[in-house]
C-alpha positions as CSV (number, residue, x, y, z in Angstrom):
1,M,-39.4,-21.0,-20.1
2,K,-36.6,-21.8,-17.0
3,E,-35.3,-18.9,-14.9
4,G,-31.5,-18.1,-14.0
5,P,-31.5,-16.9,-10.6
6,I,-31.6,-12.5,-9.8
7,K,-28.2,-10.8,-10.1
8,T,-27.8,-7.5,-8.1
9,L,-24.6,-5.2,-8.3
10,G,-23.7,-3.4,-5.6
11,Y,-21.2,-0.7,-6.3
12,L,-18.7,2.0,-3.7
13,D,-18.9,4.8,-6.5
14,P,-15.2,5.5,-7.3
15,Y,-15.5,8.6,-9.1
16,W,-14.1,6.7,-12.9
17,R,-17.6,4.5,-12.5
18,P,-19.1,6.8,-15.1
19,I,-16.5,6.8,-17.2
20,Y,-15.5,2.9,-16.9
21,G,-18.7,1.9,-15.4
22,Y,-18.3,-1.7,-13.8
23,G,-20.0,-3.3,-11.0
24,E,-18.2,-3.6,-7.8
25,V,-19.5,-6.4,-7.0
26,E,-22.4,-8.5,-8.4
27,K,-24.7,-11.6,-6.6
28,I,-26.0,-14.4,-8.6
29,G,-27.8,-16.8,-6.0
30,N,-25.4,-17.8,-3.5
31,R,-22.4,-16.8,-4.7
32,L,-20.9,-12.7,-4.7
33,Y,-18.1,-11.5,-7.1
34,V,-16.3,-9.4,-5.8
35,T,-14.5,-7.7,-8.6
36,G,-11.1,-4.4,-9.1
37,Q,-10.9,-4.1,-5.6
38,M,-8.1,-1.6,-5.0
39,S,-6.9,1.1,-2.7
40,H,-9.0,4.1,-3.1
41,G,-10.5,6.5,-0.6
42,T,-13.6,7.5,-0.5
43,T,-13.0,10.3,-2.5
44,G,-11.6,7.5,-5.7
45,D,-8.3,8.8,-5.0
46,L,-5.3,6.0,-5.0
47,V,-4.4,6.0,-0.9
48,G,-0.4,4.9,-1.0
49,P,0.0,5.4,-4.5
50,A,3.7,4.1,-5.2
51,S,6.3,6.2,-6.7
52,V,6.8,6.8,-10.4
53,D,9.4,8.4,-12.7
54,A,9.5,10.5,-15.1
55,D,7.7,7.5,-17.5
56,G,5.7,6.7,-15.2
57,L,6.8,3.4,-14.9
58,L,6.8,2.1,-11.2
59,A,9.8,3.4,-8.8
60,D,8.8,1.9,-5.2
61,C,6.5,-0.7,-4.4
62,S,6.7,-0.5,-0.3
63,N,3.6,1.2,-0.4
64,M,2.2,-2.8,-1.4
65,A,1.0,-3.9,2.0
66,L,-0.5,-0.5,2.9
67,Q,-2.2,-1.1,-0.7
68,L,-3.3,-4.1,0.3
69,R,-5.2,-3.3,3.3
70,V,-6.9,-1.0,1.7
71,A,-8.6,-3.1,-1.0
72,Y,-9.4,-5.5,1.5
73,A,-11.4,-3.4,3.5
74,N,-13.0,-2.0,0.4
75,A,-13.8,-5.4,-0.5
76,Q,-15.2,-6.0,2.6
77,K,-17.3,-2.7,2.9
78,L,-19.0,-4.2,-0.5
79,L,-19.8,-7.7,1.0
80,R,-21.4,-6.1,4.1
81,L,-24.0,-4.8,1.4
82,F,-24.6,-8.3,1.1
83,D,-24.0,-9.3,5.0
84,A,-21.4,-11.4,4.2
85,N,-17.8,-10.8,5.5
86,L,-14.4,-12.8,5.0
87,D,-15.0,-15.1,6.7
88,D,-17.4,-16.2,3.4
89,V,-14.7,-16.1,0.9
90,I,-13.9,-19.2,-1.1
91,E,-11.6,-17.4,-3.2
92,E,-9.4,-14.6,-3.8
93,V,-6.8,-13.3,-6.5
94,L,-4.3,-10.6,-5.8
95,Y,-2.6,-9.0,-8.8
96,V,0.6,-7.4,-8.1
97,V,3.1,-5.8,-10.7
98,D,6.1,-7.0,-7.8
99,L,6.4,-10.1,-7.3
100,R,9.3,-9.9,-4.5
101,E,7.1,-7.1,-2.5
102,A,4.0,-9.3,-2.8
103,A,5.8,-12.6,-1.2
104,R,7.2,-10.1,1.6
105,V,4.0,-8.7,2.3
106,V,0.8,-10.9,1.6
107,E,1.6,-13.4,3.8
108,H,1.0,-10.8,7.4
109,V,-1.6,-8.6,5.4
110,R,-3.7,-11.9,4.4
111,K,-2.8,-13.0,8.1
112,E,-3.9,-9.5,9.4
113,V,-7.4,-9.4,7.5
114,Y,-8.9,-12.7,8.2
115,G,-7.9,-13.1,11.7
116,K,-5.8,-16.8,10.9
117,F,-2.9,-17.8,9.2
118,W,-4.9,-20.5,6.9
119,P,-8.0,-18.9,5.6
120,S,-10.0,-21.3,4.0
121,C,-10.3,-20.1,0.4
122,K,-8.6,-20.9,-2.6
123,S,-5.6,-17.9,-3.0
124,R,-4.0,-17.3,-6.3
125,L,-1.1,-14.2,-6.6
126,I,-0.8,-13.2,-10.2
127,C,2.1,-10.6,-11.4
128,T,0.9,-8.4,-14.0
129,P,3.2,-5.7,-15.5
130,Q,0.8,-2.9,-15.3
131,L,-3.0,-2.4,-13.8
132,L,-5.2,0.3,-14.0
133,F,-3.2,3.4,-12.5
134,P,1.0,3.4,-12.5
135,E,0.7,4.1,-8.8
136,Q,-1.3,1.1,-8.4
137,L,0.4,-1.7,-7.1
138,V,-2.6,-4.4,-5.8
139,E,-6.0,-5.0,-7.2
140,I,-8.4,-8.0,-5.6
141,T,-11.1,-10.1,-7.1
142,L,-12.9,-12.5,-4.3
143,T,-15.8,-15.1,-4.6
144,A,-18.1,-15.6,-1.6
145,E,-20.6,-17.9,-0.6
146,T,-23.2,-16.8,1.6
147,A,-25.8,-18.8,3.1
148,S,-28.9,-17.4,0.9
């Protein structure tokens, strides 16, 4: 029987993990798959939550840059669990709820967090009507490749 690569999971432990339960980073072979990164702080609360109206619909997306920065910072923490960093990222997907606001801020935030104008990874920007929380504007998924 041929054995596959060892799978290892890592977590930042947001408060919803025991309820929903997912590995935020998964290592299979030399690949790291970081999923579901949003702007949650160390207590699990959303940093820079968007304003919503009485029906729970978005009223303001002006915190998108802040949410992106925090989501990237969370992704970096997960990469560091496996001695990796954003330089190892080969692909990213940014899920956003407002494409206009994303077009205005994504380029600047990516340049800031990657430290260069053209990071050496594939990037997709996907607009979705809603994410897990009504106040959530962004979510990031990354794939990184490490030497071992």
